[in-house]
N, C-alpha and C positions, 0 to 999 in steps of 0.2 A: 461457500456459495460462488466464489470467484472461479471455482473449478467445475461448475455444473455445465456439462455439455449434453444434456438430455435432448432427445429428439423423439417426437411422436407423430401422430397423423396431422398435427397442426404445423409441423416443421420444427425448427430449432427453438424449442421452448427454453432451453438452457440459456440462450442469449438474453431472454427477458430477465431471467434470474440474475445473470452476471451484470446486466445493466443496473438493476436495482441494488445489487450488492456493491457495485462501484460507488454509487451515490451515497448509500447508507454508511459504508465503511469509512469514507472520508469524513462525514459528519460525526460519526461515532468516535473516531480517533481524536478529533478535536475536543469533543465533549469530555471524553475520558481523560485526556491529557490535562485539560483545565480543572477537572475534578481532582486529579492528583496534585496539581499546584495548590489548590485551595486547602487540601488536607495533607500538607507537607510533613506533618508530625508523624504520620503513619508510615511504617516500612512497607506495608502492602500497597502495591500500585495497581490501579485498574488498567492502565496502558503500559505494559512492560516492554522491554527492549525486544523480546521475542515477538510480541504483537506487532511492533513497528517493523521488524524484519519481514514477518509474514505478509503484512499489508503492502510494503514496498515491493516485495517479490511478486505478489499477486497482481499488483497494478502494472508492474513492468511486463509481466507475461501478457496481460491484456493489451498492452501497447503494441505488441507485435503479432496479434491475432489477425485473422482475415477480415473481420467485420469493421469497416471504417468508423462507423458510429461509436463502437465500443473502444476502438483505439483512441479516438479523439477525446472521449469522455474520461478514459483512464489517464491519459496524459494530462488533461486539465486538472483532475483531482490530485494527481501526483504533484504537479507544479504548485497547486494551491497549498497542499500540505507542506511541501518543502519550503515554501516562502511565506507560510502563515506567520502571523505575529505571535508565535507561541514558541518560546525559546526551548522548552524541554522537548517538545515534539520535533522541532527542527534538529536538535542535537541527536536524538535517537535515529531519525531517518538519515540525515546527512552523514553522520559518523559511520553508519553501517554501509551506506553506498560507497563512501570513500574507501573504507577498509576492504570491502569485497572487490572493488575495482582494482585496488592495488595488489591484492592477492592474486586475482585472475591474471593481471598483466605480468606479474613476476613469474607465474607458472608458465605462461605462454612464451616468454622471451628466454632464449637460451644464448648465453654469451660464449 
């Protein structure tokens, strides 16, 4: 839903979908991460590392889009998730951002 750019006679209806997806995905990530913490005996996770990567990438993409309202909302949700009082969620999101940033920087810099 973070990639919905639908347009019809009412205009950019995809922005309504993206706005709702930003809000819901942040809440859902926290709920699923807390569910995983409560059920730590199971190897099956509700909120996987791939989910964390997809969510962070989707929110970062929205942070650089044209619509200011969505930029601000995506940035707020991203900051909330990264600094939430949820250690597993923070580890998944921060580790991925740090790793990807390091890989990107090392590819761009030629000595």
